[in-house]
Residue, then its C-alpha position, 0 to 999 in steps of 0.5 A: x500500500x502506498x504511504x500517505x503523503x503528509x502535507x507540509x505546513x505551507x501547503x496546509x496554510x495555502x489550503x486554508x487561504x483557499x477555503x477561507x480567503x480572509x486574513x484577520x489582522x489583530x492590531x491594537x495597543x491594548x493587549x487584552x483587547x487584542x486577545x479579545x479580537x483574536x478570539x472573536x476572529x477564531x470563534x467566527x470561523x476564520x482560518x488565518x489570524x495574524x497577530x501584529x507586532x503593534x500588540x504589546x508582547x505579541x509573541x506571548x499572545x501568539x503562544x497563548x492562542x496556539x496553546x488554546x487551540x484544539x489539536x496540534x495544528x490548524x486551522x485556525x492557523x496563527x501567524x504574526x504580522x508587521x514583521x519588518x526586521x530579521x529580529x522580528x522574524x526570529x521572534x515570530x518563528x520562535x513563538x510558533x508562527x505558522x505564517x508570517x506577514x510583512x508590510x515591506x520587502x526584506x530579503x533576510x526576513x524572507x530567507x529566514x521564513x522560507x528556511x523555517x518552512x513557514x508560509x510567507x506573505x510579503x507586502x509590496x506596492x510598486x511594480x518593482x516591489x511586487x516583482x522583488x517579493x515574488x523573487x524572494x519566494x512569497x507564497x502570497x503578495x500583500x498589495x498594500x496599501x491599496x485604497x490610497x493609490x486607486x483601490x481595485x483599479x490600481x490592482x487591476x492595472x498592475x496585474x495586467x503585466x504582472x499577473x504571473x507573479x504569486x497570488x495577491x492579497x488586497x490590503x490597507x483599509x478595505x471596506x467589506x463591501x468592496x471585496x467583490x471589486x477587489x476579487x474581480x481585479x485579481x485578489x485571491x484573499x483579503x486583509x481585514x481587522x476592525x471591519x470584521x468586529x461588531x459591538x456584540x459577538x453576534x454582530x462580529x459573527x455576522x460581519x465575518x460570515x458576510x466577509x467570507x461569503x463575499x470573498x468566496x464569490x457569493x453575494 
């Protein structure tokens, strides 16, 4: 009997993105509120939750969330964002990050993450940055920040000559109802934080469900 093939972490995260094309971003200066937001995202059924380094003791919060998760692996997949330096990359990997998100293109950060076998999302905006991010082995390219430079139209135009690069994530302050326009422009996933959260758990669950439906191509 042939031996079963075990998917790598990167493959499992990639499958999570395909099933649940929303990357939920936890970005808050109050650690307790950041933890509440992360748990709301997880409770809502999102498969990728990103704790950014703007959160106090972000690696510690990531460890807590991993410890609370049932089973030894995702989903949900728990990662770290705002990984701008090699020092942050090492801290994220030491904390157990299953994916790493950068807002910038940094060759050393990318090399550390790829060597660890962790899913890599590289932030880029200009054509030169997008090509550089792809060359560093990004699994996804986070096109950021899109709204200030033209939103879906910018993504559509830049993808015309660069559509053969790694799949692209729309990011940078999107509105939930803009998801279909970004999807039509070529985005395969979408970065959201505060727009997914409501005044009550039920409202947050409703917003998350709406975002997922739009991201998957529904209405």
